[in-house]
C-alpha positions in Angstrom: 0.1 0.0 -0.1 3.0 2.6 0.2 2.3 3.7 -3.3 -1.6 3.9 -2.7 -2.0 6.0 0.9 -1.7 10.1 1.1 -0.9 11.7 4.1 -3.3 15.0 3.6 -1.7 16.9 6.5 -0.3 17.0 9.9 -2.0 19.1 12.7 -0.3 19.8 16.1 -2.4 20.1 19.0 -1.7 21.1 22.7 2.1 20.5 24.0 2.8 16.9 21.7 -0.7 16.1 20.6 -0.7 15.4 16.8 -3.8 14.8 14.2 -2.9 13.2 10.9 -5.2 13.2 7.8 -4.7 10.0 5.5 -6.3 8.9 2.7 -6.3 5.6 1.3 -8.3 4.1 -2.2 -11.2 2.7 -1.5 -10.2 0.1 -4.1 -8.0 -1.3 -1.8 -11.1 -1.7 0.4 -12.8 -3.9 -2.6 -10.2 -5.4 -3.4 -9.4 -6.9 0.4 -13.3 -7.5 0.3 -13.4 -9.6 -2.6 -10.4 -11.6 -1.3 -11.9 -12.2 2.0 -15.2 -12.9 1.1 -14.0 -15.6 -1.4 -11.9 -17.1 1.1 -15.0 -17.4 3.6 -17.1 -19.0 0.9 -14.3 -21.5 0.7 -15.2 -22.5 4.3 -18.8 -21.4 5.7 -21.5 -23.9 5.7 -25.4 -21.8 5.1 -28.6 -23.6 4.6 -29.3 -24.6 1.1 -25.8 -24.6 0.5 -22.9 -27.0 -0.1 -19.6 -26.4 2.1 -17.6 -23.8 -0.4 -20.3 -23.6 -2.5 -21.9 -20.7 -1.7 -22.2 -17.5 -3.9 -20.0 -14.4 -3.3 -23.0 -12.3 -3.5 -24.9 -14.0 -0.8 -21.4 -13.7 1.6 -21.5 -10.4 0.6 -24.8 -9.4 1.7 -25.0 -11.9 4.9 -21.6 -11.3 6.1 -20.6 -7.7 4.3 -21.2 -5.4 7.3 -18.4 -7.2 8.8 -16.1 -7.9 6.6 -15.5 -4.4 6.0 -15.4 -3.1 9.9 -13.1 -5.7 10.0 -10.7 -4.7 6.5 -11.5 -1.0 7.4 -9.9 -1.1 10.9 -6.5 -3.4 9.4 -6.2 -0.9 6.7 -6.4 2.5 8.9 -3.3 0.6 11.0 -1.5 -0.5 8.4 -1.7 2.8 6.8 -1.0 4.9 9.9 2.3 2.9 10.3 3.1 3.8 6.8 2.4 6.9 7.4 4.5 7.6 10.7 8.0 6.0 8.6 7.3 8.0 5.7 7.1 11.2 8.1 9.8 10.1 10.7 7.1 10.3 13.4 7.9 8.7 17.1 4.4 7.9 19.0 4.0 8.2 22.5 0.5 6.8 22.4 -2.1 4.8 20.5 -3.9 6.6 18.3 -7.8 7.3 18.3 -8.9 7.1 14.8 -11.7 9.7 14.6 -12.9 9.9 11.5 -14.3 7.8 8.6 -15.4 9.2 5.5 -15.8 8.1 1.9 -14.8 11.3 -0.8 -15.9 12.0 -4.5 -12.5 10.8 -5.5 -12.9 7.4 -4.7 -10.6 7.3 -1.7 -11.1 6.7 2.0 -10.2 9.3 4.5 -9.6 8.8 8.0 -8.0 11.2 10.7 -5.9 9.7 13.5 -4.6 11.7 17.0 -1.8 10.5 18.9 0.9 12.1 21.3 4.6 12.0 19.5 7.5 11.5 21.9 9.2 15.1 22.3 12.7 16.3 20.7 15.0 16.1 23.5 17.6 17.9 23.4 20.7 16.8 26.2 22.4 18.9 28.8 26.1 19.8 28.3 27.8 17.0 30.9 30.5 19.0 31.8 28.0 21.4 32.8 26.2 19.6 35.4 27.2 20.1 39.3 26.1 17.3 41.3 27.1 16.9 45.0 27.9 13.0 46.1 27.8 11.5 49.4 30.2 9.2 51.1 31.1 8.1 54.4 34.1 6.4 56.1 33.0 3.0 57.9 35.5 3.3 61.0 35.5 1.6 64.5 32.8 4.4 65.8 30.5 3.8 63.0 31.1 0.1 63.6 30.5 0.6 67.7 27.2 2.9 66.8 25.7 -0.2 65.5 26.4 -2.4 67.5 24.6 -0.2 70.0 21.6 -0.3 68.6 21.7 -4.1 68.1 21.7 -4.0 72.2 19.2 -1.9 72.6 16.9 -3.7 70.4 17.7 -7.0 72.3 18.2 -4.9 75.1 15.4 -4.8 78.1 12.9 -1.7 78.7 12.2 -0.5 82.1 9.7 1.6 83.6 11.2 5.1 85.0 9.6 8.2 87.1 10.8 10.6 85.5 10.0 13.0 82.0 10.4 11.3 78.3 13.7 11.8 76.4 15.0 10.8 73.3 15.5 7.3 73.2 12.2 6.4 75.4 9.1 4.1 74.8 6.4 6.0 75.7 2.7 4.1 76.4 0.1 6.2 75.5 -3.5 6.4 74.4 -3.8 9.0 71.5 -7.0 10.9 69.4 -6.5 12.3 66.5 -8.8 15.0 65.4 -10.1 17.2 62.1 -12.5 20.0 62.4 -13.4 18.3 66.0 -14.0 14.9 64.4 -12.1 11.3 65.5 -10.6 10.3 61.8 -10.2 7.5 60.6 -7.0 5.7 61.6 -5.9 8.2 64.3 -7.2 6.8 67.6 -5.1 4.0 69.4 -5.3 2.6 73.0 -2.3 1.7 75.2 0.5 1.8 72.2 4.2 1.9 72.4 6.5 4.4 70.7 10.2 4.8 70.6 10.8 8.3 70.5 12.9 9.8 68.0 12.0 6.6 65.3 10.2 9.0 63.2 7.7 6.7 62.9 4.7 9.4 63.0 4.5 12.8 61.6 7.2 15.4 62.2 6.1 16.8 65.5 4.3 14.1 66.8 7.7 12.5 68.8 9.3 15.6 69.6 5.5 17.1 71.3 6.3 13.6 73.7 9.3 14.6 75.1 9.4 16.0 78.7 6.2 14.3 79.6 5.8 11.8 82.2 3.3 9.0 83.2 -0.3 10.7 83.8 0.4 13.9 81.9 -1.8 14.9 78.7 -1.3 17.0 76.0 -2.9 18.2 72.7 -0.7 18.4 69.9 -1.6 20.6 67.0 0.3 19.3 64.0 -0.1 19.2 59.8 -0.2 16.3 57.9 2.3 16.5 54.9 0.3 17.2 51.8 1.8 13.8 50.2 0.3 12.0 53.2 -1.5 8.5 52.0 -4.9 9.2 53.6 -6.5 11.6 51.4 -9.1 12.8 54.3 -6.0 14.6 56.2 -3.4 15.0 54.1 -2.3 18.2 54.3 -4.7 19.4 56.8 -4.3 20.8 60.1 -5.3 18.4 63.1 -5.0 17.7 66.9 -3.9 14.6 69.0 -5.1 14.2 72.6 -2.2 12.3 74.1 -2.7 10.9 77.8 0.7 9.0 79.1 0.5 6.0 80.9 4.2 5.2 81.1 7.8 6.0 80.3 10.5 3.5 79.7 14.3 3.5 79.6 16.2 1.1 77.7 18.7 -1.6 79.7 21.0 -2.3 76.6 22.2 -6.2 76.3 25.2 -7.0 78.0 28.3 -7.6 75.2 29.0 -10.7 76.5 29.1 -14.1 74.6 25.3 -15.2 74.2 24.8 -11.8 72.9 27.4 -12.2 69.9 25.3 -15.5 68.9 22.3 -14.1 69.3 23.3 -11.8 66.5 23.9 -14.4 64.3 27.9 -15.1 64.9 28.2 -19.1 66.0 31.8 -18.8 67.2 30.1 -15.8 70.2 33.6 -14.1 70.0 33.3 -10.1 69.9 36.4 -9.2 67.3 34.3 -12.0 64.8 31.1 -9.7 65.0 32.8 -6.4 65.0 34.5 -7.8 61.3 31.3 -9.2 60.2 29.6 -6.0 61.0 32.4 -3.5 59.2 32.5 -6.2 56.3 28.8 -5.7 55.8 28.3 -1.7 56.8 31.7 -1.1 54.0 29.2 -3.0 51.5 26.3 -1.1 52.3 28.2 2.3 52.2 29.2 1.5 49.0 25.6 0.6 47.4 24.3 4.3 49.5 26.8 5.8 47.8 26.3 4.4 44.3 22.4 4.7 44.8 22.4 8.9 46.1 25.0 9.5 43.3 22.8 7.7 40.9 19.5 9.9 42.1 21.1 13.2 42.2 22.8 13.0 38.6 19.2 12.3 37.5 18.3 15.4 39.5 20.5 17.5 38.0 19.8 16.2 34.4 16.5 16.6 34.9 16.8 20.2 36.2 18.7 21.4 32.8 16.6 19.5 30.1 13.4 21.4 29.1 10.8 19.2 27.0 6.9 18.6 27.2 5.9 15.1 28.1 3.8 12.9 26.9 0.6 12.7 28.8 0.1 9.2 27.8 2.9 8.1 29.4 2.9 9.5 32.3 -0.9 7.9 32.8 0.9 4.7 32.4 3.4 5.3 34.8 0.6 6.5 37.5 -1.4 3.4 36.3 2.2 1.2 37.4 2.6 2.7 40.4 -1.0 2.2 41.7 -0.3 -1.3 40.5 2.6 -1.7 42.8 1.7 -0.1 45.5 -1.4 -2.7 45.6 0.5 -5.5 45.4 2.9 -3.9 48.4 -0.6 -3.9 50.5 -1.6 -7.5 49.4 2.3 -9.2 50.3 1.3 -7.1 53.5 -1.9 -8.9 54.2 -4.4 -5.9 53.3 -7.7 -7.3 51.5 -7.8 -5.7 47.7 -11.0 -5.0 48.2 -10.0 -2.4 51.0 -6.8 -0.9 49.5 -8.3 2.7 48.8 -6.9 4.2 45.1 -4.2 6.6 45.7 -5.5 10.1 44.2 -3.9 11.2 40.9 -2.2 14.5 42.3 -0.3 12.7 45.1 1.6 10.3 42.5 2.0 12.9 39.2 5.0 14.5 40.3 7.1 11.5 41.2 5.3 10.0 37.7 6.7 13.0 35.4 10.3 12.5 37.0 10.0 8.8 36.3 9.0 9.7 32.4 11.4 12.1 32.5 14.4 10.1 33.2 13.9 7.5 31.3 13.2 10.1 28.4 16.6 11.3 28.9 18.2 7.6 29.3 17.2 6.7 26.5 18.1 9.8 24.5 21.7 9.5 26.0 21.8 5.6 25.3 21.1 6.2 21.9 23.2 9.7 21.1 26.2 8.2 22.3 25.4 4.9 21.1 25.9 2.8 24.3 25.6 -0.9 24.5 24.9 -3.2 27.7 28.5 -4.7 29.0 27.6 -8.2 29.2 30.9 -8.5 31.0 29.3 -5.8 34.3 26.5 -8.2 33.4 27.7 -11.5 34.4 29.4 -9.9 37.4 26.7 -8.5 39.1 24.9 -11.9 38.6 27.6 -13.5 40.4 27.7 -10.9 43.0 23.8 -11.3 43.9 24.0 -15.0 43.9 27.1 -15.1 46.4 24.4 -13.6 48.6 22.5 -17.4 48.4 23.6 -20.3 50.0 23.6 -22.4 46.2 25.5 -19.7 43.9 25.7 -21.9 41.2 22.1 -22.8 41.2 20.9 -18.8 41.2 24.1 -18.2 38.2 22.3 -20.8 36.3 18.4 -19.4 36.9 19.8 -16.1 35.5 21.1 -17.9 32.2 18.0 -19.7 32.0 15.3 -16.9 32.5 16.1 -14.3 29.3 13.6 -12.2 30.7 15.5 -11.7 33.8 18.7 -10.9 32.5 17.4 -8.5 29.8 15.9 -6.7 33.3 19.4 -6.9 35.1 20.8 -5.8 31.7 18.6 -2.9 31.7 19.9 -1.9 35.5 23.5 -2.1 34.2 22.7 -0.2 31.1 21.2 2.6 33.2 24.3 2.6 35.8 26.5 2.7 32.2 24.8 6.0 31.8 25.2 7.4 35.0 28.9 6.5 34.8 29.4 8.5 31.9 27.7 11.4 33.0 29.6 11.4 36.4 32.7 11.1 34.4 32.3 14.2 32.4 30.3 16.4 35.2 31.5 18.7 37.9 31.2 16.5 41.3 31.6 17.9 44.5 31.9 15.0 47.1 30.6 15.4 50.8 31.2 13.1 53.7 28.6 12.1 56.1 28.1 9.6 58.7 27.0 6.0 58.4 23.7 6.5 59.4 22.9 9.9 57.5 24.4 8.6 54.3 21.9 5.3 54.7 18.9 7.5 55.5 19.8 9.7 52.8 20.3 7.2 50.2 16.6 5.8 50.7 
C-alpha cells in the first residue's frame, strides 16, 4: 500500500498532540473485501448450500458489514504505520481514529490523533554540578551500630521521670480533624520509641518532657503527600495521655549476645569484623544509589521538554499497581486498598518519565551498548548472597527475561558512569547512618 496512501496534513495540537489526515484508495477496500469474501465462501456452511459453494453475492450480503469493519480497521492501522515511517514520527500513545468517510475521489479518508515523543536536547554533561555523598566506615561507626543492636535486644524498664529522646512511651491518642476523630487516628495503650520517626513530624518531639499521667494536645499538620486523602495536608489535633515512660537497659556485650546476633563463634571480634564488612558494602551501595539519584535530578533540572501525557498516565497506573501489590503482600484485602489520588503520584510519575526519556536519548546519542561482562559480574555478586550460588547463576542464564531486566539496570549504570565522568562532582562526607537515610 506504500504508493497508495496519501498523508494530506499533520495538525499540531496542545503540547505533543498531533492529528494526521490520511487517505487510502477505496479500491483497496474493494480488493480486500473480495479476497476475504472468497476465503470465507470456501469454508462457510449455509442452509441450502454445500460447503464451499455459497455464492459470493450471498456472502457479501450476509457478512459484508462485519468484513468491511474488520478490513477498515486493518487498512487504517497499516496506513497509519506507513505514514509514521514516511513522516518520521515517533509516537508516545496509541492513535485514536476519529473520522471515516468516503470522498468523491474514491478514497477513504480518516484522521488519527496521538502524542509524539518530544525532541530532546541533552544538557552538556560537563556543565552539570552534582554533590555525591560518601562516608568512612570506622570503629566509631561500627560501635554505633553495635549499640543499636544492644538496644534492640535490651530490656525496657519503667522510669519515674520525664520522657527523653530514646525512651519508650506507652500512651493513648485520639487524632481529630475539625473536632471529629478521623479514621486510623486513634489508638490505646501503644508503645512508641521517641526519635524513631514513626509518626508525622512534630508528634514524637511533642512527647519529650512528658511523664506518666500527663495529658497534652498536639496541634500538627499532615504532609500533602500523606497516603490517607482525608488528612493529607490538613491541620489536626492529637489528644495524648501518657501511661508510662520506659528506658532501655542495653543487652550485655557478652558471648550470648554475639551468638544471638548470628555469630556462631560467640567472639566479639568476629562480630565486629562481620559488621565492618557488611557496613562497607552497604555504604558503597548507598553512595552509588545516592549519586545516581543526584545525577538524575541534575539532568532533569537542566533538560527542558514537554512530557507525553500518555506516558505519565501509564506510569501512574504502574505506581498504583505496585502500591496495591505491596498492600496485598502485607495481608490487606484488595477490596480495602484505597486508590491513591492522581495528584499524590503525578509529581513522581513525571520525574520517572522524564528520567526514562533522558536515559533513552543518552543511550541513543552516545550509542551505548550493554556491557555483558558487567551483567555477568552482577549475577555472580547477587548469587553469592545465596547458599547455592551456582544455582542462582544458572537460573539467570536460563531466564532470558530476568537477565534482560538486570541488563537494563547495568545499561542505566553505564549512563550514570558516562555522565559522572564528565560532570562537576563535589564529594561530601557524612556519617554512616546519615548516608543510609539520604540514600533511601
